[in-house]
Backbone as XML, in Angstrom:
<?xml version="1.0"?>
<chain id="A" units="angstrom">
  <residue number="1" name="UNK">
    <atom name="N" x="1.034" y="-1.283" z="0.027"/>
    <atom name="CA" x="-0.206" y="-0.079" z="0.348"/>
    <atom name="C" x="1.268" y="1.335" z="0.130"/>
  </residue>
  <residue number="2" name="UNK">
    <atom name="N" x="0.226" y="2.400" z="-0.654"/>
    <atom name="CA" x="0.803" y="3.701" z="-0.608"/>
    <atom name="C" x="1.065" y="4.266" z="0.362"/>
  </residue>
  <residue number="3" name="UNK">
    <atom name="N" x="1.447" y="4.714" z="1.145"/>
    <atom name="CA" x="2.090" y="5.962" z="2.425"/>
    <atom name="C" x="0.880" y="6.960" z="1.696"/>
  </residue>
  <residue number="4" name="UNK">
    <atom name="N" x="0.088" y="7.461" z="2.843"/>
    <atom name="CA" x="-0.616" y="8.664" z="2.279"/>
    <atom name="C" x="0.016" y="9.523" z="3.405"/>
  </residue>
  <residue number="5" name="UNK">
    <atom name="N" x="-0.415" y="10.722" z="2.845"/>
    <atom name="CA" x="0.048" y="11.927" z="3.322"/>
    <atom name="C" x="-1.181" y="12.925" z="3.841"/>
  </residue>
  <residue number="6" name="UNK">
    <atom name="N" x="-1.399" y="13.705" z="4.811"/>
    <atom name="CA" x="-2.218" y="14.707" z="5.153"/>
    <atom name="C" x="-2.025" y="15.595" z="4.053"/>
  </residue>
  <residue number="7" name="UNK">
    <atom name="N" x="-3.536" y="16.527" z="3.845"/>
    <atom name="CA" x="-3.550" y="17.347" z="2.948"/>
    <atom name="C" x="-4.372" y="18.693" z="3.395"/>
  </residue>
  <residue number="8" name="UNK">
    <atom name="N" x="-4.036" y="19.829" z="3.393"/>
    <atom name="CA" x="-4.761" y="21.016" z="3.743"/>
    <atom name="C" x="-4.982" y="21.360" z="2.373"/>
  </residue>
  <residue number="9" name="UNK">
    <atom name="N" x="-6.725" y="21.637" z="1.983"/>
    <atom name="CA" x="-6.758" y="21.817" z="0.624"/>
    <atom name="C" x="-6.082" y="20.860" z="-0.418"/>
  </residue>
  <residue number="10" name="UNK">
    <atom name="N" x="-5.718" y="21.795" z="-1.654"/>
    <atom name="CA" x="-4.934" y="21.377" z="-2.400"/>
    <atom name="C" x="-3.077" y="20.702" z="-2.283"/>
  </residue>
  <residue number="11" name="UNK">
    <atom name="N" x="-2.897" y="21.221" z="-0.580"/>
    <atom name="CA" x="-1.560" y="20.759" z="-0.517"/>
    <atom name="C" x="-1.468" y="20.024" z="0.319"/>
  </residue>
  <residue number="12" name="UNK">
    <atom name="N" x="-0.239" y="18.905" z="0.162"/>
    <atom name="CA" x="0.356" y="17.774" z="0.560"/>
    <atom name="C" x="1.398" y="18.252" z="1.462"/>
  </residue>
  <residue number="13" name="UNK">
    <atom name="N" x="0.946" y="18.247" z="3.046"/>
    <atom name="CA" x="2.304" y="18.219" z="3.992"/>
    <atom name="C" x="3.372" y="17.360" z="4.168"/>
  </residue>
  <residue number="14" name="UNK">
    <atom name="N" x="4.529" y="17.598" z="4.658"/>
    <atom name="CA" x="5.220" y="16.760" z="5.159"/>
    <atom name="C" x="4.748" y="15.479" z="6.100"/>
  </residue>
  <residue number="15" name="UNK">
    <atom name="N" x="5.149" y="14.526" z="6.278"/>
    <atom name="CA" x="4.534" y="13.607" z="7.025"/>
    <atom name="C" x="5.083" y="14.187" z="8.657"/>
  </residue>
  <residue number="16" name="UNK">
    <atom name="N" x="3.814" y="14.377" z="9.609"/>
    <atom name="CA" x="3.628" y="14.476" z="10.948"/>
    <atom name="C" x="4.710" y="13.843" z="11.336"/>
  </residue>
  <residue number="17" name="UNK">
    <atom name="N" x="5.263" y="14.518" z="12.828"/>
    <atom name="CA" x="6.153" y="14.096" z="14.177"/>
    <atom name="C" x="5.662" y="12.132" z="14.270"/>
  </residue>
  <residue number="18" name="UNK">
    <atom name="N" x="6.508" y="11.542" z="15.003"/>
    <atom name="CA" x="5.942" y="10.334" z="15.131"/>
    <atom name="C" x="5.142" y="10.809" z="16.411"/>
  </residue>
  <residue number="19" name="UNK">
    <atom name="N" x="4.824" y="11.647" z="17.099"/>
    <atom name="CA" x="3.680" y="11.877" z="18.217"/>
    <atom name="C" x="3.141" y="12.989" z="17.762"/>
  </residue>
  <residue number="20" name="UNK">
    <atom name="N" x="3.090" y="13.462" z="16.753"/>
    <atom name="CA" x="2.349" y="14.463" z="15.690"/>
    <atom name="C" x="0.969" y="14.576" z="15.374"/>
  </residue>
  <residue number="21" name="UNK">
    <atom name="N" x="0.387" y="13.356" z="15.772"/>
    <atom name="CA" x="-0.978" y="13.030" z="15.249"/>
    <atom name="C" x="-2.045" y="12.986" z="16.243"/>
  </residue>
  <residue number="22" name="UNK">
    <atom name="N" x="-2.392" y="13.582" z="17.248"/>
    <atom name="CA" x="-3.157" y="12.993" z="18.132"/>
    <atom name="C" x="-4.684" y="13.234" z="18.478"/>
  </residue>
  <residue number="23" name="UNK">
    <atom name="N" x="-5.475" y="12.660" z="18.757"/>
    <atom name="CA" x="-6.806" y="12.545" z="18.294"/>
    <atom name="C" x="-7.454" y="13.149" z="19.623"/>
  </residue>
  <residue number="24" name="UNK">
    <atom name="N" x="-8.234" y="13.621" z="19.645"/>
    <atom name="CA" x="-9.310" y="14.192" z="20.356"/>
    <atom name="C" x="-10.756" y="14.495" z="20.076"/>
  </residue>
  <residue number="25" name="UNK">
    <atom name="N" x="-11.168" y="13.793" z="20.589"/>
    <atom name="CA" x="-12.755" y="13.757" z="20.343"/>
    <atom name="C" x="-13.599" y="14.565" z="21.279"/>
  </residue>
  <residue number="26" name="UNK">
    <atom name="N" x="-14.618" y="15.888" z="21.055"/>
    <atom name="CA" x="-14.750" y="16.752" z="22.148"/>
    <atom name="C" x="-16.352" y="16.335" z="21.868"/>
  </residue>
  <residue number="27" name="UNK">
    <atom name="N" x="-17.424" y="15.678" z="22.914"/>
    <atom name="CA" x="-18.681" y="15.476" z="23.384"/>
    <atom name="C" x="-19.082" y="16.997" z="23.867"/>
  </residue>
  <residue number="28" name="UNK">
    <atom name="N" x="-20.279" y="17.169" z="23.270"/>
    <atom name="CA" x="-21.512" y="18.164" z="23.707"/>
    <atom name="C" x="-22.360" y="17.538" z="24.068"/>
  </residue>
  <residue number="29" name="UNK">
    <atom name="N" x="-22.558" y="18.109" z="25.695"/>
    <atom name="CA" x="-23.757" y="17.533" z="26.426"/>
    <atom name="C" x="-24.951" y="18.462" z="26.299"/>
  </residue>
  <residue number="30" name="UNK">
    <atom name="N" x="-26.023" y="18.192" z="26.480"/>
    <atom name="CA" x="-27.228" y="18.734" z="26.859"/>
    <atom name="C" x="-27.051" y="19.915" z="28.223"/>
  </residue>
  <residue number="31" name="UNK">
    <atom name="N" x="-27.381" y="20.878" z="27.944"/>
    <atom name="CA" x="-27.364" y="21.896" z="29.276"/>
    <atom name="C" x="-27.888" y="21.295" z="30.551"/>
  </residue>
  <residue number="32" name="UNK">
    <atom name="N" x="-28.963" y="20.111" z="30.625"/>
    <atom name="CA" x="-29.469" y="19.729" z="31.824"/>
    <atom name="C" x="-28.833" y="18.610" z="32.044"/>
  </residue>
  <residue number="33" name="UNK">
    <atom name="N" x="-27.558" y="18.001" z="31.280"/>
    <atom name="CA" x="-27.196" y="16.574" z="32.102"/>
    <atom name="C" x="-26.590" y="16.985" z="33.039"/>
  </residue>
  <residue number="34" name="UNK">
    <atom name="N" x="-26.655" y="16.121" z="33.991"/>
    <atom name="CA" x="-26.510" y="16.456" z="35.616"/>
    <atom name="C" x="-25.740" y="14.444" z="35.809"/>
  </residue>
  <residue number="35" name="UNK">
    <atom name="N" x="-25.433" y="14.209" z="36.869"/>
    <atom name="CA" x="-25.133" y="13.480" z="37.717"/>
    <atom name="C" x="-26.389" y="12.962" z="38.721"/>
  </residue>
  <residue number="36" name="UNK">
    <atom name="N" x="-26.701" y="11.576" z="38.726"/>
    <atom name="CA" x="-27.628" y="11.581" z="39.985"/>
    <atom name="C" x="-26.500" y="10.980" z="41.650"/>
  </residue>
  <residue number="37" name="UNK">
    <atom name="N" x="-27.240" y="10.968" z="42.718"/>
    <atom name="CA" x="-26.511" y="11.032" z="44.205"/>
    <atom name="C" x="-26.054" y="9.375" z="43.779"/>
  </residue>
  <residue number="38" name="UNK">
    <atom name="N" x="-26.661" y="8.587" z="43.306"/>
    <atom name="CA" x="-25.479" y="7.406" z="42.661"/>
    <atom name="C" x="-24.515" y="7.264" z="41.778"/>
  </residue>
  <residue number="39" name="UNK">
    <atom name="N" x="-24.660" y="8.609" z="41.047"/>
    <atom name="CA" x="-23.755" y="8.728" z="40.010"/>
    <atom name="C" x="-23.884" y="8.448" z="38.721"/>
  </residue>
  <residue number="40" name="UNK">
    <atom name="N" x="-24.795" y="7.805" z="38.547"/>
    <atom name="CA" x="-25.640" y="7.773" z="37.103"/>
    <atom name="C" x="-25.844" y="8.931" z="36.306"/>
  </residue>
  <residue number="41" name="UNK">
    <atom name="N" x="-25.653" y="8.792" z="35.158"/>
    <atom name="CA" x="-25.643" y="10.315" z="34.232"/>
    <atom name="C" x="-27.068" y="10.194" z="33.952"/>
  </residue>
  <residue number="42" name="UNK">
    <atom name="N" x="-27.455" y="11.580" z="33.916"/>
    <atom name="CA" x="-28.976" y="11.972" z="33.057"/>
    <atom name="C" x="-28.622" y="13.043" z="32.115"/>
  </residue>
  <residue number="43" name="UNK">
    <atom name="N" x="-29.474" y="12.992" z="31.237"/>
    <atom name="CA" x="-29.482" y="14.287" z="30.088"/>
    <atom name="C" x="-29.136" y="13.339" z="29.315"/>
  </residue>
  <residue number="44" name="UNK">
    <atom name="N" x="-28.497" y="13.754" z="27.811"/>
    <atom name="CA" x="-27.866" y="13.045" z="26.907"/>
    <atom name="C" x="-26.465" y="14.100" z="26.080"/>
  </residue>
  <residue number="45" name="UNK">
    <atom name="N" x="-26.104" y="13.597" z="25.253"/>
    <atom name="CA" x="-24.912" y="13.534" z="24.296"/>
    <atom name="C" x="-25.808" y="14.215" z="23.111"/>
  </residue>
  <residue number="46" name="UNK">
    <atom name="N" x="-25.081" y="15.650" z="22.822"/>
    <atom name="CA" x="-25.713" y="16.411" z="21.962"/>
    <atom name="C" x="-24.987" y="15.678" z="20.461"/>
  </residue>
  <residue number="47" name="UNK">
    <atom name="N" x="-23.465" y="15.458" z="20.730"/>
    <atom name="CA" x="-23.148" y="15.436" z="19.141"/>
    <atom name="C" x="-21.262" y="15.216" z="20.005"/>
  </residue>
  <residue number="48" name="UNK">
    <atom name="N" x="-20.590" y="14.265" z="19.081"/>
    <atom name="CA" x="-19.182" y="14.509" z="19.074"/>
    <atom name="C" x="-18.476" y="15.082" z="18.136"/>
  </residue>
  <residue number="49" name="UNK">
    <atom name="N" x="-17.580" y="15.491" z="18.287"/>
    <atom name="CA" x="-16.568" y="16.398" z="17.079"/>
    <atom name="C" x="-15.268" y="15.802" z="17.306"/>
  </residue>
  <residue number="50" name="UNK">
    <atom name="N" x="-15.073" y="15.496" z="16.110"/>
    <atom name="CA" x="-13.276" y="15.173" z="15.670"/>
    <atom name="C" x="-12.173" y="16.225" z="15.688"/>
  </residue>
  <residue number="51" name="UNK">
    <atom name="N" x="-11.366" y="15.889" z="16.453"/>
    <atom name="CA" x="-9.858" y="17.420" z="16.568"/>
    <atom name="C" x="-8.870" y="16.413" z="16.980"/>
  </residue>
  <residue number="52" name="UNK">
    <atom name="N" x="-8.135" y="16.904" z="15.696"/>
    <atom name="CA" x="-6.521" y="16.559" z="15.864"/>
    <atom name="C" x="-5.439" y="17.527" z="16.221"/>
  </residue>
  <residue number="53" name="UNK">
    <atom name="N" x="-4.762" y="16.889" z="17.198"/>
    <atom name="CA" x="-3.588" y="17.872" z="17.440"/>
    <atom name="C" x="-2.228" y="17.759" z="16.739"/>
  </residue>
  <residue number="54" name="UNK">
    <atom name="N" x="-1.611" y="18.375" z="15.540"/>
    <atom name="CA" x="-0.697" y="18.219" z="14.783"/>
    <atom name="C" x="0.697" y="18.568" z="14.590"/>
  </residue>
  <residue number="55" name="UNK">
    <atom name="N" x="2.156" y="17.909" z="15.000"/>
    <atom name="CA" x="3.354" y="18.795" z="15.152"/>
    <atom name="C" x="4.164" y="18.758" z="14.004"/>
  </residue>
  <residue number="56" name="UNK">
    <atom name="N" x="4.996" y="19.070" z="13.776"/>
    <atom name="CA" x="5.965" y="18.922" z="12.725"/>
    <atom name="C" x="7.361" y="19.352" z="13.573"/>
  </residue>
  <residue number="57" name="UNK">
    <atom name="N" x="8.592" y="18.750" z="13.795"/>
    <atom name="CA" x="9.777" y="19.450" z="14.199"/>
    <atom name="C" x="10.776" y="19.497" z="12.750"/>
  </residue>
  <residue number="58" name="UNK">
    <atom name="N" x="11.574" y="20.538" z="13.410"/>
    <atom name="CA" x="12.300" y="20.559" z="11.656"/>
    <atom name="C" x="11.986" y="20.767" z="10.455"/>
  </residue>
  <residue number="59" name="UNK">
    <atom name="N" x="10.998" y="21.368" z="10.227"/>
    <atom name="CA" x="10.046" y="21.694" z="9.222"/>
    <atom name="C" x="10.600" y="22.821" z="8.320"/>
  </residue>
  <residue number="60" name="UNK">
    <atom name="N" x="10.530" y="22.837" z="6.825"/>
    <atom name="CA" x="10.850" y="23.893" z="6.042"/>
    <atom name="C" x="10.115" y="24.990" z="6.289"/>
  </residue>
  <residue number="61" name="UNK">
    <atom name="N" x="10.636" y="26.295" z="6.182"/>
    <atom name="CA" x="9.651" y="27.648" z="6.044"/>
    <atom name="C" x="8.588" y="27.239" z="5.452"/>
  </residue>
  <residue number="62" name="UNK">
    <atom name="N" x="9.224" y="26.876" z="3.980"/>
    <atom name="CA" x="8.614" y="26.845" z="2.821"/>
    <atom name="C" x="6.903" y="26.435" z="3.045"/>
  </residue>
  <residue number="63" name="UNK">
    <atom name="N" x="7.306" y="24.927" z="3.708"/>
    <atom name="CA" x="6.215" y="24.014" z="4.113"/>
    <atom name="C" x="5.340" y="24.647" z="5.360"/>
  </residue>
  <residue number="64" name="UNK">
    <atom name="N" x="6.105" y="25.213" z="6.360"/>
    <atom name="CA" x="4.983" y="25.768" z="6.864"/>
    <atom name="C" x="4.065" y="27.242" z="6.630"/>
  </residue>
  <residue number="65" name="UNK">
    <atom name="N" x="4.556" y="27.996" z="5.279"/>
    <atom name="CA" x="4.109" y="28.906" z="5.144"/>
    <atom name="C" x="2.709" y="28.500" z="4.033"/>
  </residue>
  <residue number="66" name="UNK">
    <atom name="N" x="3.389" y="27.233" z="3.388"/>
    <atom name="CA" x="2.370" y="26.675" z="2.587"/>
    <atom name="C" x="1.138" y="26.077" z="3.183"/>
  </residue>
  <residue number="67" name="UNK">
    <atom name="N" x="1.491" y="25.532" z="4.407"/>
    <atom name="CA" x="0.217" y="25.308" z="5.322"/>
    <atom name="C" x="-0.647" y="26.080" z="5.822"/>
  </residue>
  <residue number="68" name="UNK">
    <atom name="N" x="0.457" y="27.281" z="6.339"/>
    <atom name="CA" x="-0.484" y="28.337" z="7.099"/>
    <atom name="C" x="-1.160" y="29.177" z="5.900"/>
  </residue>
  <residue number="69" name="UNK">
    <atom name="N" x="-0.769" y="29.201" z="4.509"/>
    <atom name="CA" x="-1.770" y="29.710" z="3.573"/>
    <atom name="C" x="-3.248" y="29.148" z="3.547"/>
  </residue>
  <residue number="70" name="UNK">
    <atom name="N" x="-3.127" y="28.160" z="3.640"/>
    <atom name="CA" x="-4.351" y="27.389" z="3.575"/>
    <atom name="C" x="-5.202" y="27.386" z="4.919"/>
  </residue>
  <residue number="71" name="UNK">
    <atom name="N" x="-4.610" y="27.672" z="5.862"/>
    <atom name="CA" x="-5.669" y="27.428" z="7.160"/>
    <atom name="C" x="-5.949" y="28.344" z="7.834"/>
  </residue>
  <residue number="72" name="UNK">
    <atom name="N" x="-4.753" y="29.401" z="7.625"/>
    <atom name="CA" x="-5.071" y="31.085" z="8.799"/>
    <atom name="C" x="-6.247" y="31.938" z="8.232"/>
  </residue>
  <residue number="73" name="UNK">
    <atom name="N" x="-6.848" y="32.294" z="8.770"/>
    <atom name="CA" x="-8.158" y="33.021" z="8.964"/>
    <atom name="C" x="-9.191" y="32.579" z="8.018"/>
  </residue>
  <residue number="74" name="UNK">
    <atom name="N" x="-9.084" y="31.221" z="7.926"/>
    <atom name="CA" x="-10.353" y="30.322" z="6.796"/>
    <atom name="C" x="-11.778" y="30.281" z="7.629"/>
  </residue>
  <residue number="75" name="UNK">
    <atom name="N" x="-12.474" y="30.436" z="6.990"/>
    <atom name="CA" x="-14.097" y="29.719" z="8.029"/>
    <atom name="C" x="-13.842" y="28.225" z="7.869"/>
  </residue>
  <residue number="76" name="UNK">
    <atom name="N" x="-12.801" y="28.110" z="6.817"/>
    <atom name="CA" x="-13.059" y="26.295" z="6.732"/>
    <atom name="C" x="-11.698" y="25.913" z="5.785"/>
  </residue>
  <residue number="77" name="UNK">
    <atom name="N" x="-11.215" y="24.653" z="5.820"/>
    <atom name="CA" x="-10.429" y="24.551" z="4.760"/>
    <atom name="C" x="-11.036" y="22.860" z="4.570"/>
  </residue>
  <residue number="78" name="UNK">
    <atom name="N" x="-10.179" y="22.023" z="3.551"/>
    <atom name="CA" x="-10.687" y="20.749" z="3.465"/>
    <atom name="C" x="-9.372" y="19.925" z="3.843"/>
  </residue>
  <residue number="79" name="UNK">
    <atom name="N" x="-9.605" y="19.291" z="4.824"/>
    <atom name="CA" x="-8.808" y="18.294" z="5.505"/>
    <atom name="C" x="-8.531" y="16.670" z="5.282"/>
  </residue>
  <residue number="80" name="UNK">
    <atom name="N" x="-7.253" y="16.428" z="3.891"/>
    <atom name="CA" x="-7.387" y="15.236" z="3.882"/>
    <atom name="C" x="-6.933" y="14.549" z="5.367"/>
  </residue>
  <residue number="81" name="UNK">
    <atom name="N" x="-7.407" y="13.620" z="5.820"/>
    <atom name="CA" x="-6.610" y="12.844" z="7.195"/>
    <atom name="C" x="-7.359" y="11.523" z="7.197"/>
  </residue>
  <residue number="82" name="UNK">
    <atom name="N" x="-6.705" y="10.632" z="8.229"/>
    <atom name="CA" x="-7.111" y="9.328" z="8.613"/>
    <atom name="C" x="-8.100" y="9.453" z="9.827"/>
  </residue>
  <residue number="83" name="UNK">
    <atom name="N" x="-8.979" y="9.195" z="9.356"/>
    <atom name="CA" x="-10.369" y="9.694" z="10.928"/>
    <atom name="C" x="-10.017" y="8.101" z="11.721"/>
  </residue>
  <residue number="84" name="UNK">
    <atom name="N" x="-9.649" y="8.496" z="12.525"/>
    <atom name="CA" x="-9.260" y="7.247" z="13.736"/>
    <atom name="C" x="-10.875" y="6.769" z="14.397"/>
  </residue>
  <residue number="85" name="UNK">
    <atom name="N" x="-11.864" y="7.377" z="13.799"/>
    <atom name="CA" x="-12.987" y="6.737" z="14.076"/>
    <atom name="C" x="-13.512" y="5.304" z="12.948"/>
  </residue>
  <residue number="86" name="UNK">
    <atom name="N" x="-13.246" y="5.965" z="11.945"/>
    <atom name="CA" x="-13.685" y="5.438" z="10.652"/>
    <atom name="C" x="-12.849" y="4.234" z="10.501"/>
  </residue>
  <residue number="87" name="UNK">
    <atom name="N" x="-11.729" y="4.509" z="10.738"/>
    <atom name="CA" x="-10.190" y="3.918" z="10.341"/>
    <atom name="C" x="-10.088" y="3.874" z="8.681"/>
  </residue>
  <residue number="88" name="UNK">
    <atom name="N" x="-10.097" y="5.162" z="8.264"/>
    <atom name="CA" x="-10.429" y="5.484" z="7.062"/>
    <atom name="C" x="-10.221" y="6.735" z="6.706"/>
  </residue>
  <residue number="89" name="UNK">
    <atom name="N" x="-8.711" y="6.949" z="5.480"/>
    <atom name="CA" x="-8.357" y="8.326" z="4.694"/>
    <atom name="C" x="-9.922" y="8.960" z="4.204"/>
  </residue>
  <residue number="90" name="UNK">
    <atom name="N" x="-10.165" y="10.236" z="4.772"/>
    <atom name="CA" x="-11.171" y="10.938" z="3.980"/>
    <atom name="C" x="-11.224" y="12.344" z="4.101"/>
  </residue>
  <residue number="91" name="UNK">
    <atom name="N" x="-11.693" y="13.152" z="3.298"/>
    <atom name="CA" x="-11.619" y="14.645" z="3.364"/>
    <atom name="C" x="-12.625" y="15.259" z="3.664"/>
  </residue>
  <residue number="92" name="UNK">
    <atom name="N" x="-12.458" y="16.279" z="4.614"/>
    <atom name="CA" x="-13.773" y="16.714" z="5.556"/>
    <atom name="C" x="-13.629" y="18.378" z="5.740"/>
  </residue>
  <residue number="93" name="UNK">
    <atom name="N" x="-14.744" y="19.240" z="5.814"/>
    <atom name="CA" x="-14.191" y="20.386" z="6.442"/>
    <atom name="C" x="-13.520" y="20.619" z="7.939"/>
  </residue>
  <residue number="94" name="UNK">
    <atom name="N" x="-12.692" y="21.565" z="7.994"/>
    <atom name="CA" x="-12.202" y="21.687" z="9.213"/>
    <atom name="C" x="-12.021" y="23.284" z="9.726"/>
  </residue>
  <residue number="95" name="UNK">
    <atom name="N" x="-11.531" y="23.182" z="10.701"/>
    <atom name="CA" x="-11.052" y="24.861" z="10.778"/>
    <atom name="C" x="-9.591" y="24.611" z="11.686"/>
  </residue>
  <residue number="96" name="UNK">
    <atom name="N" x="-8.822" y="25.382" z="12.181"/>
    <atom name="CA" x="-7.464" y="25.551" z="12.737"/>
    <atom name="C" x="-7.584" y="26.474" z="13.749"/>
  </residue>
  <residue number="97" name="UNK">
    <atom name="N" x="-6.810" y="25.891" z="14.874"/>
    <atom name="CA" x="-6.704" y="26.477" z="16.435"/>
    <atom name="C" x="-5.268" y="26.370" z="16.669"/>
  </residue>
  <residue number="98" name="UNK">
    <atom name="N" x="-5.026" y="27.412" z="17.920"/>
    <atom name="CA" x="-3.602" y="27.648" z="18.198"/>
    <atom name="C" x="-2.617" y="27.258" z="17.610"/>
  </residue>
  <residue number="99" name="UNK">
    <atom name="N" x="-2.303" y="28.413" z="16.643"/>
    <atom name="CA" x="-1.737" y="27.962" z="15.548"/>
    <atom name="C" x="0.183" y="28.352" z="16.355"/>
  </residue>
  <residue number="100" name="UNK">
    <atom name="N" x="1.041" y="27.370" z="16.436"/>
    <atom name="CA" x="2.192" y="27.949" z="16.863"/>
    <atom name="C" x="3.463" y="27.498" z="15.818"/>
  </residue>
  <residue number="101" name="UNK">
    <atom name="N" x="4.426" y="28.374" z="15.841"/>
    <atom name="CA" x="5.959" y="28.092" z="15.116"/>
    <atom name="C" x="6.900" y="28.653" z="15.433"/>
  </residue>
  <residue number="102" name="UNK">
    <atom name="N" x="7.704" y="27.975" z="15.667"/>
    <atom name="CA" x="9.168" y="28.756" z="16.054"/>
    <atom name="C" x="10.007" y="28.325" z="14.686"/>
  </residue>
  <residue number="103" name="UNK">
    <atom name="N" x="11.636" y="29.584" z="14.745"/>
    <atom name="CA" x="12.091" y="29.036" z="13.630"/>
    <atom name="C" x="13.513" y="29.073" z="14.622"/>
  </residue>
  <residue number="104" name="UNK">
    <atom name="N" x="14.534" y="28.015" z="13.815"/>
    <atom name="CA" x="16.111" y="28.418" z="14.565"/>
    <atom name="C" x="16.744" y="28.559" z="13.306"/>
  </residue>
  <residue number="105" name="UNK">
    <atom name="N" x="16.643" y="28.671" z="12.005"/>
    <atom name="CA" x="17.349" y="28.684" z="10.842"/>
    <atom name="C" x="16.861" y="29.998" z="10.651"/>
  </residue>
  <residue number="106" name="UNK">
    <atom name="N" x="17.355" y="31.139" z="9.954"/>
    <atom name="CA" x="16.869" y="31.922" z="9.510"/>
    <atom name="C" x="17.969" y="32.484" z="7.986"/>
  </residue>
  <residue number="107" name="UNK">
    <atom name="N" x="18.639" y="31.600" z="7.596"/>
    <atom name="CA" x="19.949" y="31.781" z="6.501"/>
    <atom name="C" x="19.078" y="31.659" z="5.342"/>
  </residue>
  <residue number="108" name="UNK">
    <atom name="N" x="19.536" y="33.008" z="4.718"/>
    <atom name="CA" x="18.246" y="33.069" z="3.223"/>
    <atom name="C" x="18.179" y="31.529" z="2.545"/>
  </residue>
  <residue number="109" name="UNK">
    <atom name="N" x="17.205" y="31.196" z="2.348"/>
    <atom name="CA" x="17.416" y="30.096" z="1.445"/>
    <atom name="C" x="17.123" y="28.823" z="2.298"/>
  </residue>
  <residue number="110" name="UNK">
    <atom name="N" x="17.321" y="28.854" z="3.335"/>
    <atom name="CA" x="17.654" y="27.517" z="4.413"/>
    <atom name="C" x="16.906" y="27.578" z="5.167"/>
  </residue>
  <residue number="111" name="UNK">
    <atom name="N" x="16.046" y="28.661" z="5.275"/>
    <atom name="CA" x="14.619" y="28.756" z="6.969"/>
    <atom name="C" x="14.481" y="27.512" z="7.127"/>
  </residue>
  <residue number="112" name="UNK">
    <atom name="N" x="14.468" y="27.521" z="8.602"/>
    <atom name="CA" x="14.090" y="26.621" z="9.160"/>
    <atom name="C" x="13.248" y="26.367" z="10.299"/>
  </residue>
  <residue number="113" name="UNK">
    <atom name="N" x="11.644" y="25.592" z="10.391"/>
    <atom name="CA" x="10.894" y="26.130" z="11.753"/>
    <atom name="C" x="11.804" y="24.594" z="13.004"/>
  </residue>
  <residue number="114" name="UNK">
    <atom name="N" x="11.907" y="25.041" z="14.235"/>
    <atom name="CA" x="12.025" y="24.079" z="14.713"/>
    <atom name="C" x="10.783" y="23.165" z="15.232"/>
  </residue>
  <residue number="115" name="UNK">
    <atom name="N" x="9.575" y="24.159" z="15.019"/>
    <atom name="CA" x="8.448" y="23.343" z="14.718"/>
    <atom name="C" x="7.041" y="24.254" z="14.429"/>
  </residue>
  <residue number="116" name="UNK">
    <atom name="N" x="6.289" y="23.356" z="14.291"/>
    <atom name="CA" x="4.759" y="23.836" z="13.531"/>
    <atom name="C" x="3.687" y="23.400" z="14.576"/>
  </residue>
  <residue number="117" name="UNK">
    <atom name="N" x="2.971" y="23.425" z="15.075"/>
    <atom name="CA" x="1.873" y="22.785" z="15.887"/>
    <atom name="C" x="0.985" y="23.635" z="16.265"/>
  </residue>
  <residue number="118" name="UNK">
    <atom name="N" x="-0.624" y="22.871" z="15.653"/>
    <atom name="CA" x="-1.948" y="23.085" z="15.871"/>
    <atom name="C" x="-2.998" y="22.483" z="15.728"/>
  </residue>
  <residue number="119" name="UNK">
    <atom name="N" x="-4.338" y="22.629" z="16.514"/>
    <atom name="CA" x="-5.265" y="21.766" z="16.253"/>
    <atom name="C" x="-6.089" y="22.097" z="15.247"/>
  </residue>
  <residue number="120" name="UNK">
    <atom name="N" x="-6.423" y="21.178" z="14.280"/>
    <atom name="CA" x="-7.977" y="21.316" z="13.204"/>
    <atom name="C" x="-9.035" y="20.297" z="14.190"/>
  </residue>
  <residue number="121" name="UNK">
    <atom name="N" x="-10.507" y="21.164" z="14.010"/>
    <atom name="CA" x="-11.312" y="20.763" z="14.663"/>
    <atom name="C" x="-12.002" y="20.305" z="13.432"/>
  </residue>
  <residue number="122" name="UNK">
    <atom name="N" x="-13.007" y="19.432" z="13.066"/>
    <atom name="CA" x="-14.261" y="19.212" z="12.596"/>
    <atom name="C" x="-15.336" y="20.242" z="12.466"/>
  </residue>
  <residue number="123" name="UNK">
    <atom name="N" x="-15.620" y="20.947" z="11.283"/>
    <atom name="CA" x="-16.703" y="21.547" z="11.552"/>
    <atom name="C" x="-18.171" y="21.004" z="11.505"/>
  </residue>
  <residue number="124" name="UNK">
    <atom name="N" x="-17.948" y="19.342" z="10.873"/>
    <atom name="CA" x="-19.532" y="19.129" z="11.302"/>
    <atom name="C" x="-18.907" y="17.370" z="12.824"/>
  </residue>
  <residue number="125" name="UNK">
    <atom name="N" x="-20.001" y="16.989" z="13.207"/>
    <atom name="CA" x="-20.005" y="16.030" z="14.140"/>
    <atom name="C" x="-19.857" y="14.518" z="13.311"/>
  </residue>
  <residue number="126" name="UNK">
    <atom name="N" x="-19.191" y="13.893" z="14.425"/>
    <atom name="CA" x="-19.004" y="12.501" z="13.927"/>
    <atom name="C" x="-20.399" y="12.229" z="13.570"/>
  </residue>
  <residue number="127" name="UNK">
    <atom name="N" x="-20.298" y="11.098" z="12.537"/>
    <atom name="CA" x="-21.283" y="10.152" z="12.166"/>
    <atom name="C" x="-21.509" y="9.167" z="13.158"/>
  </residue>
  <residue number="128" name="UNK">
    <atom name="N" x="-21.828" y="9.030" z="14.429"/>
    <atom name="CA" x="-21.724" y="7.865" z="15.644"/>
    <atom name="C" x="-23.143" y="6.656" z="15.336"/>
  </residue>
  <residue number="129" name="UNK">
    <atom name="N" x="-22.298" y="5.394" z="15.053"/>
    <atom name="CA" x="-23.311" y="4.636" z="14.680"/>
    <atom name="C" x="-23.607" y="3.839" z="15.727"/>
  </residue>
  <residue number="130" name="UNK">
    <atom name="N" x="-24.688" y="3.945" z="16.238"/>
    <atom name="CA" x="-25.568" y="3.056" z="17.905"/>
    <atom name="C" x="-25.117" y="1.926" z="16.725"/>
  </residue>
</chain>
């Protein structure tokens, strides 16, 4: 099988770090959700959204710029990724948060970032099958 890579719209990103693809699923509950005195949960789950914390180290400044061009200030972007819930590669609309980058080389033509990291969050809830 061929190696798959993350894509932000039309840009294929370099491979993330070994620990650079962390999955977070956020559950949103009804405002009336409470626990009983015995610890049981009352009220319902409204939806679950998938999110991924992404990280690259020793990434070229050009790659950082290409990724940022596609995610910064966008209402949403197409993110081709491995969905950990379905265990499938797919494209869905996402938004980006908490974008951070630091640089260690500013030599002209050889600019390098020490790290680029951010979280991407799905625009749509997961389609949870019961």
